[in-house]
N, CA, C and O of each residue as an XYZ file, in Angstrom:
332
protein
N       1.141     -1.217      0.167
C       0.672      0.107     -0.055
C       1.252      1.385      0.064
O       2.042      1.765      0.928
N       0.688      2.138     -1.079
C       1.499      3.622     -0.795
C       0.793      4.612      0.515
O      -0.286      4.764      1.088
N       1.735      4.969      0.527
C       1.536      6.462      1.903
C       1.041      7.632      1.140
O       1.726      8.028      0.197
N      -0.283      8.346      1.491
C      -1.282      9.177      1.100
C      -0.399     10.497      1.392
O      -0.086     10.767      2.551
N      -0.010     11.304      0.321
C       0.859     12.495      0.532
C       0.439     13.708      0.076
O       0.395     13.966     -1.127
N       0.070     14.609      1.083
C      -1.230     15.783      0.813
C      -0.391     16.378     -0.468
O       0.788     16.088     -0.672
N      -1.182     17.266     -1.318
C      -0.688     18.358     -1.653
C       0.217     19.358     -1.126
O       0.053     19.830     -0.001
N       0.979     19.633     -1.742
C       1.706     20.907     -1.390
C       1.632     22.049     -2.636
O       2.340     22.413     -3.575
N       0.317     22.381     -2.037
C      -0.206     23.723     -3.058
C       0.780     25.023     -2.569
O       1.041     25.126     -1.371
N       1.220     25.834     -3.370
C       1.624     27.194     -3.286
C       0.439     27.938     -2.488
O      -0.712     27.586     -2.233
N       1.298     29.305     -2.144
C       0.230     30.161     -1.688
C      -0.777     30.511     -2.782
O      -1.968     30.231     -2.653
N      -0.251     31.170     -3.937
C      -1.088     31.747     -4.466
C      -2.094     30.816     -5.273
O      -3.127     31.340     -5.689
N      -1.838     29.351     -5.544
C      -2.861     28.688     -5.750
C      -3.970     28.366     -4.706
O      -5.078     28.017     -5.112
N      -3.691     28.477     -3.282
C      -4.306     28.577     -1.960
C      -5.248     29.308     -2.299
O      -6.386     28.862     -2.442
N      -4.963     30.436     -2.468
C      -5.574     31.857     -2.272
C      -6.391     31.957     -3.679
O      -7.429     32.614     -3.604
N      -5.998     31.268     -5.253
C      -6.829     31.232     -6.290
C      -8.173     30.136     -5.726
O      -9.336     30.381     -6.047
N      -7.986     29.525     -5.288
C      -8.584     28.314     -4.831
C      -9.682     29.034     -4.123
O     -10.715     29.123     -4.787
N      -9.711     29.656     -2.739
C     -10.357     30.347     -1.854
C     -11.536     30.825     -2.739
O     -12.720     30.489     -2.790
N     -10.650     31.899     -3.548
C     -11.537     33.137     -4.181
C     -12.417     32.414     -5.258
O     -13.235     33.088     -5.884
N     -12.309     31.297     -5.460
C     -13.187     30.417     -6.490
C     -14.440     30.179     -5.807
O     -15.580     30.627     -5.927
N     -13.966     29.471     -5.174
C     -14.804     28.997     -3.733
C     -16.224     30.222     -3.669
O     -17.391     30.060     -4.026
N     -15.527     31.472     -3.049
C     -16.295     32.306     -2.650
C     -16.616     33.183     -3.846
O     -17.019     34.315     -3.577
N     -16.502     32.841     -5.131
C     -16.847     32.994     -6.326
C     -18.343     32.319     -6.857
O     -19.389     32.718     -7.368
N     -17.797     31.161     -6.438
C     -19.279     30.018     -6.677
C     -20.552     30.812     -5.743
O     -21.644     31.238     -6.119
N     -20.093     30.808     -4.775
C     -21.089     31.360     -3.678
C     -21.998     32.390     -3.926
O     -23.194     32.414     -3.637
N     -21.106     33.515     -4.668
C     -21.498     34.750     -4.591
C     -22.479     34.608     -5.953
O     -23.583     35.088     -6.215
N     -21.722     33.877     -6.572
C     -22.719     33.563     -8.343
C     -23.904     32.560     -7.670
O     -24.828     32.950     -8.385
N     -24.348     31.834     -7.048
C     -25.222     30.866     -6.699
C     -26.018     31.961     -5.675
O     -27.135     32.309     -6.059
N     -25.728     32.291     -4.932
C     -26.949     33.000     -4.474
C     -27.136     34.749     -4.928
O     -28.189     35.386     -4.960
N     -26.080     35.116     -5.170
C     -26.617     36.868     -5.037
C     -26.199     37.101     -6.886
O     -25.692     38.206     -7.079
N     -26.340     36.285     -8.100
C     -25.916     36.573     -9.132
C     -24.207     37.389     -9.445
O     -24.179     38.066    -10.473
N     -23.482     37.357     -8.996
C     -22.449     38.491     -9.094
C     -21.068     37.191     -8.951
O     -21.402     36.025     -8.742
N     -19.616     37.549     -9.085
C     -18.745     36.823     -9.154
C     -17.514     37.975     -8.705
O     -17.635     39.199     -8.757
N     -16.387     37.249     -8.285
C     -15.302     37.509     -7.605
C     -14.113     36.959     -8.449
O     -13.854     35.759     -8.359
N     -13.519     37.607     -9.105
C     -12.016     36.781    -10.248
C     -11.028     37.502     -9.291
O     -11.209     38.577     -8.719
N     -10.010     36.736     -9.241
C      -8.475     37.133     -8.770
C      -8.047     37.392    -10.262
O      -8.155     36.636    -11.228
N      -7.359     39.095    -10.162
C      -6.914     39.340    -11.210
C      -4.817     39.212    -11.087
O      -3.888     39.016    -11.871
N      -5.003     39.480     -9.552
C      -3.037     39.707     -9.589
C      -2.719     39.415     -8.041
O      -3.237     40.074     -7.140
N      -1.810     38.357     -7.820
C      -1.149     38.607     -6.255
C       0.669     39.212     -6.419
O       1.730     38.746     -6.833
N       0.365     40.011     -6.043
C       1.282     41.205     -5.801
C       2.161     41.180     -4.623
O       2.146     42.223     -3.969
N       3.196     39.900     -4.045
C       3.409     39.988     -2.554
C       2.318     39.656     -1.555
O       2.069     38.492     -1.242
N       1.760     40.561     -1.129
C       1.009     40.526     -0.051
C      -0.611     41.156      0.158
O      -1.499     41.099      1.008
N      -0.311     41.970     -1.580
C      -1.829     42.271     -2.326
C      -2.311     41.555     -3.075
O      -1.634     40.755     -3.720
N      -3.543     41.652     -3.179
C      -4.355     40.689     -3.759
C      -5.542     41.562     -4.581
O      -6.570     42.086     -4.153
N      -5.077     41.510     -5.692
C      -6.342     42.512     -6.370
C      -7.255     41.323     -7.442
O      -7.016     40.548     -8.368
N      -8.552     41.843     -6.510
C      -9.772     40.869     -7.302
C     -10.391     41.632     -8.330
O      -9.629     42.527     -8.694
N     -11.225     41.630     -8.801
C     -12.077     42.105     -9.818
C     -13.640     41.632     -9.403
O     -13.788     40.412     -9.464
N     -14.863     42.415     -8.979
C     -16.251     41.904     -8.407
C     -16.661     42.179    -10.024
O     -16.031     42.948    -10.750
N     -17.801     41.425    -10.428
C     -18.747     40.937    -11.309
C     -20.193     40.395    -11.503
O     -20.912     40.064    -10.560
N     -20.544     40.337    -12.781
C     -22.121     40.301    -12.475
C     -23.048     41.169    -11.610
O     -23.060     42.396    -11.715
N     -23.766     40.540    -10.814
C     -24.459     41.805     -9.962
C     -23.648     42.229     -9.146
O     -24.473     42.957     -8.593
N     -22.727     42.413     -8.575
C     -21.705     43.196     -7.789
C     -20.870     43.567     -8.549
O     -19.855     43.831     -7.904
N     -20.737     43.737     -9.592
C     -20.481     45.069    -10.711
C     -21.059     46.388    -10.218
O     -20.617     47.382     -9.642
N     -21.904     46.092    -10.555
C     -22.809     47.908    -10.178
C     -23.659     48.225     -8.476
O     -24.340     49.157     -8.048
N     -23.210     47.012     -7.930
C     -24.115     47.029     -6.723
C     -23.340     47.857     -5.562
O     -22.170     47.738     -5.197
N     -24.384     48.758     -5.080
C     -23.786     49.487     -3.867
C     -23.399     48.674     -2.179
O     -22.736     49.082     -1.226
N     -23.833     47.950     -2.309
C     -23.263     47.128     -1.472
C     -21.451     46.400     -1.561
O     -20.523     46.174     -0.783
N     -21.733     46.273     -2.898
C     -19.827     45.871     -3.349
C     -18.794     45.942     -2.091
O     -18.169     44.964     -1.681
N     -18.718     47.209     -1.565
C     -17.744     47.700     -1.082
C     -17.792     46.454      0.274
O     -16.869     45.676      0.512
N     -19.544     46.550      1.289
C     -19.182     45.240      1.943
C     -18.483     43.697      1.557
O     -17.517     43.199      2.135
N     -19.436     42.960      0.156
C     -19.112     41.956     -0.131
C     -17.596     41.605     -0.001
O     -17.124     40.556      0.439
N     -16.786     42.937     -0.578
C     -15.014     42.813     -0.990
C     -14.886     42.502      0.360
O     -14.428     41.384      0.597
N     -15.192     43.247      1.351
C     -14.348     43.567      2.911
C     -15.208     42.291      3.698
O     -14.682     41.554      4.531
N     -16.262     42.220      3.370
C     -16.749     41.197      4.416
C     -16.708     39.413      3.489
O     -16.310     38.381      4.031
N     -17.098     39.488      2.407
C     -16.938     37.782      2.341
C     -15.471     37.683      1.867
O     -14.785     36.986      2.614
N     -14.759     38.263      0.703
C     -13.367     37.884     -0.160
C     -12.634     38.430      1.488
O     -12.261     37.569      2.284
N     -12.558     39.351      1.691
C     -10.922     39.869      2.656
C     -11.216     39.141      3.681
O     -10.213     38.775      4.293
N     -12.352     38.735      4.172
C     -12.333     38.527      5.567
C     -12.614     36.956      5.340
O     -12.776     36.448      6.449
N     -12.720     36.087      4.405
C     -12.797     34.963      4.215
C     -10.889     34.569      3.920
O     -10.306     33.708      4.580
N     -10.431     35.130      3.185
C      -8.907     35.352      2.666
C      -7.987     35.855      4.165
O      -6.904     35.283      4.294
N      -8.314     36.724      5.102
C      -7.784     36.920      5.803
C      -7.536     35.491      7.246
O      -6.595     35.219      7.991
N      -8.710     35.000      7.077
C      -8.880     33.708      8.479
C      -7.331     32.411      7.946
O      -6.755     31.402      8.352
N      -7.328     33.260      6.968
C      -6.211     31.817      6.216
C      -4.575     32.546      5.932
O      -3.470     32.003      5.941
N      -4.997     34.090      5.670
C      -3.429     34.756      5.014
C      -4.254     36.260      6.367
O      -5.370     36.745      6.185
N      -3.437     36.603      7.406
C      -3.743     37.508      8.082
C      -3.066     38.501      7.658
O      -3.541     39.541      8.114
N      -1.947     38.721      6.826
C      -1.458     39.864      6.300
C      -1.553     40.079      4.965
O      -0.673     40.658      4.329
N      -2.537     39.664      4.502
C      -2.993     40.180      3.077
C      -3.952     41.727      3.097
O      -4.530     42.177      4.086
N      -3.915     42.317      1.783
C      -4.207     43.341      1.645
C      -5.469     43.007      0.597
O      -4.993     42.189     -0.191
N      -6.218     43.147      0.398
C      -7.558     43.061     -0.889
C      -7.863     44.197     -1.856
O      -8.487     45.122     -1.337
N      -7.657     44.291     -2.739
C      -7.609     46.081     -3.410
C      -8.850     45.264     -4.708
O      -8.753     44.198     -5.316
N      -9.598     45.999     -4.718
C     -10.481     46.033     -6.199
C     -10.342     46.454     -7.210
O     -10.487     47.674     -7.137
N     -10.117     46.126     -8.241
C      -9.853     46.824     -9.093
C     -10.985     47.219     -9.781
O     -11.961     46.507     -9.548
N     -11.206     48.345    -10.737
C     -12.090     48.847    -11.171
C     -12.356     48.329    -12.780
O     -13.300     48.783    -13.427
């Protein structure tokens, strides 16, 4: 029997995976989306789309769901929305 070895994902891959999961939730329940644009050190640049693009509550979505979730795993990151 072979020993199971957990995958060794990079920080960027983990961040991308989290953003994909957040986006899936936002798409299903709010018809919006969040897309990873770039990672520059501890700065994560994202773009809100769909219903979130023009929503007046998008700053709360960005800071609550996106930044809040990412900071649970990466406490020192800064999340920036690209226009």
